[in-house]
N, C-alpha and C positions, 0 to 999 in steps of 0.2 A: 504494500500500500504506500509506503514511503517513496519507493521508486516511481509508482504511478503518479502520485501527487506532485513530486518534483518535476517529472516529465511534463505533466499537463501545465504547470506554471511557468517553466523555463524554456521549453522547446518551442519557441516562437520567435520569428523575426530574424533569425540568423544562427550561425554556429560560433561558439566561443567557449567560455568556461562552462556553459550549461551542459555540454556533453560529458565533461568530467564530473560535474556535480550529480548528474543522473547515474553515472557509473558507480559512484560511491555506495549508495544503499543497495544496488544490485549486487555489487561485489560482496558486501556484508551478508546478504541473503545466501549467496553461494558458500561463503566461509562458514556460516552457522550451520547450514544444511550438511556440509561435508563433515564438520566436527561431530554433529549428531549421528551421522552414519558411521563414525569410527575411522574416517580417512585421516591420514597424517599429511602434514605439509611437507612436500619434498622440494629439494633445491630447484629443480627445473620448473615446478609449478610456480615458485616464487619468481623465477626469471621471466616466464610468460606473463605473469600478472603485472610485474613492474614494466615490462615492455609494452603491454597494452595501455597502461596508464600514461607512459611517456608518449605514445602515439597520439593520445587525446590532448596533449599539450599543443600539437600542431595547429588546430583551429583557434587556440587561444592567441597564438603569435601571428598567424598568417590569415590574410583576407581571401586568398585565391581558393576557388572551389575545388580544383582538380587535385592538389596535394592533400586537401582536407578529406576528400572522398577516398583517396588511396589510404590515408592514415586510419580512417574509421573502419574501412573494410578489413585492413590488416589487423587492427585492434580486435575486431570480432573473431578473426582467425586465431589470434593468440589466446583469446578467451576460451575458444574450443580446446586448444592444446592444454591450457591450465586446468580445465574442468575434467577432461577425459583422461589426461595422463598418457602414458605410452611413449615409446621411443623409436618404434620401427616405421617403415614406410607406410603401412596402412594407417597408423595414427596420424602421421604428418599429412597424408592425402585426404583422409575422411574425417579427421577430428573436427575441423571447423564446420563441416556439414552436419555432423551429429548433434550440434547444438539446436538446430531447427527441428530435430526429431522430437525434442521435449516440449515444443510449443503446444502440441495437442494433448500430450499426456500430463503436462504440468498442472493444468487446471484441476483434473480429477484427483491427482496426487495431493495437491494443496488442500482441496476440500476434505478429503479423507483425513488428512493430518489435523485440520482445524477442528473437525468434529471430535476426533479422539482427544485432542488437548482440552476441548471445552467441557468434556464430561467431568463433573465434580468441581468445576471452577467457576460456576455461574456467579457466585457471590463476589468474585474479584473483579468482574468486568464493570459493574456499576460504579464503584469509586473511580476507576481509571477514566471512564467516559465523562463522568461529572467533572473531574479535575481538568481534563483537556478542554471541555466546553467553557468552564469558568475562566481559564487562562486566555482562551481566544476572545471571549467577551471583554475581558479587561483590556487586552491589546487593542481591540477595535474601538472601544469607547474612549480610552485615554489617548490613543494614537490620533483619533479624529480631533479631539479637543486641542492637543498640542499642535497639530498641523494647522488648525484654524487660528491658533494664537501666534504662530511665527512662520513667516514665509520661507525662511531659510530651512527650517525643519521640515516644512511641507515639501520643498524641492528634494531634500535628502530622502525623505520617506517615499516620494514618487519615483526616485531613481532606484531605490532598493526593492520596492514591492512591485511585482509584475502587474501588468494591465489585465484586468479580468472582465473586460467589457463583453457584452453578449455577442457581438459580431464575430468574435473569435471562438465562440463556444464549440462549434463542430470540430475545429482543428484541435482544441484543447482536449475534447473528449477522445479524439483519435489518439493523441499523445498519451492520454491516461490509459487507454486500452493497451497500446503498445508497451508502455512501461510496465503495466501489471503483468501481461503475459510474458514479456521478456524476463522480468525478475523471477517469475515462477519457473520459466524454462531453465534459467541459470541455476536456481536452487535444486530443481529436479535432476539436472545433469550432474551437479556436484554430489548429490546423495547417491545416485545410481548411474554412474557413467557407462558408456558403451566401451567395451574392451576391444578396440579395433585390432590390437596386436595378436589377438587370438585367431585372426584370419590367417590361413596358411596358403602359401603359393608354392607349387612344386617347381624346383629349379629346372632350367632347360637342359636338354640332353647335351652332355659334353661332346664336343667335336674333336676330331684328330688335329694334331698340331699343324700339319700342312694345310688341311682344309680351313682351319680357323685363321691361321697367321697370314696366308698369302694375300687375301683381299686387303687386310690391314696394312701389310708391308707396302703394297702398291699404293694405297691411300697415303701412307707416310711419305713415299717418294714424290707423289704429286704435291703434297703440302710443302715439302722441302724445296721443290723447284719453284713453286709460287712464292714462297717466302724469300728465296734468293733474289727474285726479281723485285719484290717489294722493297727489300732492304736497299737494293741498288737505286731504284727509281725514287722512292719516297724520301730517302735521306741523301739523295745526290744533288739536290738543289733544283731551282726553277728551270735552269737551262737543260738539265738532264731530263726533266719531265717533258719539255717541249721537243727535245730531240728524240726521245723514245716513243712518245705517243702522238705528238702533233696537237695536243690539247693544252688548254690553260690549266692552271692549278685548280681553279674552281670546278671546271668541267671534269677534270680527272678525279677529283675528290667526290663529286656528286655521282659519278658514274658507277662506283663500286661499293659504296658503304653498305647499301641494303643487301647486296649479294654476300658480303662478308659477314654481316649480321646473321643472315640465314645459314651460312656455312657454319658459324659457331653453334647455332642451335642444333643443326643436324649432327654436328660432331658429338654433342652430348647424347643424342639418340643412338648414334653408332656405338659409343662407349657403353651405354646401358645394355644394348643388345649383345655386344661382344662379351661383356661380363656374364651374361646369362648363358651363353653357349661356349664359354671358354673351357679349354682342357684343364682339369684340376686333379688329376690322379697322382702326380708325383711332384717333388720339389722342383724338378726341371720345368714342369708345366707352369708352376707358379712364377718362376723366374722369366719364362717366356712371356706370360701375360703381362707381368709388370714392365718388362722391357718394351714390348710393342705398344701397349697402351700409354706408358709413360712418355715414350717418344711422340706419340700422337698428341698427348696433352701439351707437351712443350711446344710443338709446332703450332698447335691451336692458339697458344698464348701469343705467338708472333702474329697470327692472323688478327687476334683481338687488338694488339698494338697497332697493326696496320689500319684496321677499321677506325680506331680512335684518331689516328693521325689524319686519315682522310676527312673525318668530321671536323677536326681542328682547322684544316685548310678550307673546308667549305664554310665554316662559321666565320673565319677570317675574311672570306670573300663576300659573304652575303649577310652576316650577322647571325645572332643566336635567336632561336625560336623555341616555343614549348615542345614541338615535336622533336627538334634536334637535341635539346637537353634531356628529354625523356629517353630517347633511344640510346644516346651516349651513356646515360646512367645504367640502362639495362645491359649494354655491352660490357661495362665495367663489372657489373655483378656477375655476368657470365664468366668473365675472367677469374673472379674470386671463386665461383663454383668449380671451375676447372682446377684451381689450386687446392680446394678442399678435397676434390676427387683424388688428386695426386697424393695428398697427405693421407687419405684413407688407404691408398695402396701401400703405404709404408707402415702406418701404425694401426691399421685395421679400420673397418667401415662401421663399427658399432655406433659411433656418434655422428656419422655422415648425415642421416636424415634430419636430426635436430640441428646440426650445424648449418645445413642449407636453408632450413626454415628460419633460423635465427639470423643468418646473414641477409636473407631477403627482407625480413622485418627491419633489420638495422638500416638497410639501404632506403627503405620507405621512410623511416624516421629521419634520417639525415637529409633525404630529399625534401621533406617537409620543413625541417628546421632551417635549411639554408634559404628558404623562400625563393623558389625558382623564378617567379615573376620578377623579383628584385634583381636576381642574377642576370636575367635576360636584359632588363632595362640598363643595368650597369654596364654590361658588355657592349651593348649597342651605343650607349652614350660615349663610352671610351673610344669606340671605333669611329664615331662621328668626329670627335675631337682630333683623332689621328688622320682620318681620310676625308672627312667632310661629307660622308654618305650615311643616310639613315632612312629607314622605312617608318615614317611617323604614323601612317595609317594602321600598321600592324601593332605598334607599341601602344596606340590609343585604346586597344582592346584588352590590355592587361589589367590586373586587379590593383587595388590600393597599395599592394606591396611594392609596386614599381614607382610610386609617386616620389619618394626621396631622390631616386636617381634621375627621373625625368625632369625634376625641378631644376636640374643643372642646365637644361637646354636653353638656348637663347630665344628671346622674343616670341615670334609667331610659332616657331617649332614647339616651344614649351606649351603654348596655349592649345595647339592642335593635339598634342600628346596627352594633355591632362583634361581636356574639356569633357570627354565622355565619362571619365572617372568622377569628375566634379558633379556632373549632372546626376549620375547614379547615386552618389552620396547625398545629394540634395533631395532626391526623390525618396530615399529611404528614411531621411530624417535622423534625429538622434536616437539611436537604439539603446536598449537597456545594457547595463554593464556586463551582464552575463552572456549577451549575444553579440558582443563587439570584440573584435580582435585588436591587439595592440597596433598592428599595422594600419588598420582603419582609423584608429584614434590619432595616430601620428599623421596620416594623410589629411585628416580633417584640420589639424592644427596648421599644416603647411598651406593648405588651400585657403584657410581663413586669413592667414597673413599675406599671401600672394594669390589672389583669385585668378583662375584661368578665364580670360576673356574670350568672347566668341568672334573676335576680329580675325581676319585673314582667311585664306582659302585652305581648306583641309580636304579637298577632293583629290584631284590628280597630283602626282608628285611635283613639288616645286623644284627650283634649281638646286636646292640643298638636299633633296630627298632622293631615295633610290628605290626602284621597284625590285621586289623579290618574288619570283614566280612561285616558290613554295609557300610563302607567307600570305600571299594575296590571291584568291581564286577568281578574281573578276576579269582579268585580262592576261592572256598568255602571249601576246605579241607586243609587249611594251619594249621600247628601245633600250631601256636600262637592263634588259635581260642579258645582254651580251657584255655588260660592264665587267672589266677585269682590273682590279686594283694593282695587279703586278705588271701590267703591260708597260713597256717603256714609254 
């Protein structure tokens, strides 16, 4: 009930500290249910719980919706890990999904528990209810009197107390129901988790050494040849790129990043399948598997470095966008995943499922804490100061996280970049403290001191603006498409 009431009162108008405040009573419900069921707090349970709470700090700091969405979804996944326990692949794959299984059974389980606890304790409910009602009545009466007596106290009270107007009643009722059923699902799962690790999977049939190793050796040779060319071209300088490919730096980088990203993903699939069918009868088989797959992992790390180098060249030519920073972060995590796989080949794979899940959650947390919209704006403003080129139309669609960096732009460029954010903040008005991020509050202060005027043209690129075909979907034949900052 506490979770339902907090959700109905606070989950309106935006995301901020309200998500963390709603999670507190739900977490306590799960903790009390687990203790009543005789479950002990284990170190990894604490790791998942702390990680989930840390992820809910992202909406407190950032105004951007996409990092907040990733953080909330990942926090739900870590909640599933904390409630179900387990350390194997089934737990890591199905643990987050198992939380939703308790949404239906949680209501009946809670009702049965309430009836059992209520037997013989009817005499204790009356004093509790009377005490709560008297306390609420005193708060309402004297709070209203003090608010009428002092305007400053009334403003403080209005900022602290949620708006409970009738026009928001349907939304608040929905939040109440979601909070109630969510907390019951958490408690139900904590008391009786699904043991996913009891699922058994038969290992694949071991293949002969020649049959297993030959395709992988051929793949390693292909990777080695590709990496040799990459090291020569990518790190040989701009003249080398022109002489080898006939392309500009931007065109060369844009040409192959996505293919290299897909190659990295497919390599992980190949490694998984190779381990399933690997020969494992003798110590020589184990050495062969480690040698072949270890070589493939090392060569794949070079592919990861090549893909990131291409993205760096592309960003230097056209600027940073949400898509580019997202896929670059994903490529970095894939490199970390390959390192963890290599470590598991040396020290054992018992911790590999948890390590991969924890590393993914860690990347989502860091991605949210660095505020990618702010990083995008900072990089593009620095690039403008260096090259005099910027895509203001794209930057104007960023969140309030980007305001401090965009505030550095001169004159009309600043107004065009900040006008949309300023209009959105004006339409939203002053939100409650629990639904406002720190970035939004900082952006409001900046725009209050230096408003973004509507003067100037913000349509087609001006003399100081650059068109980016990946950032703007409206026109694919813009003359700025062929812009090359490295051309002599």
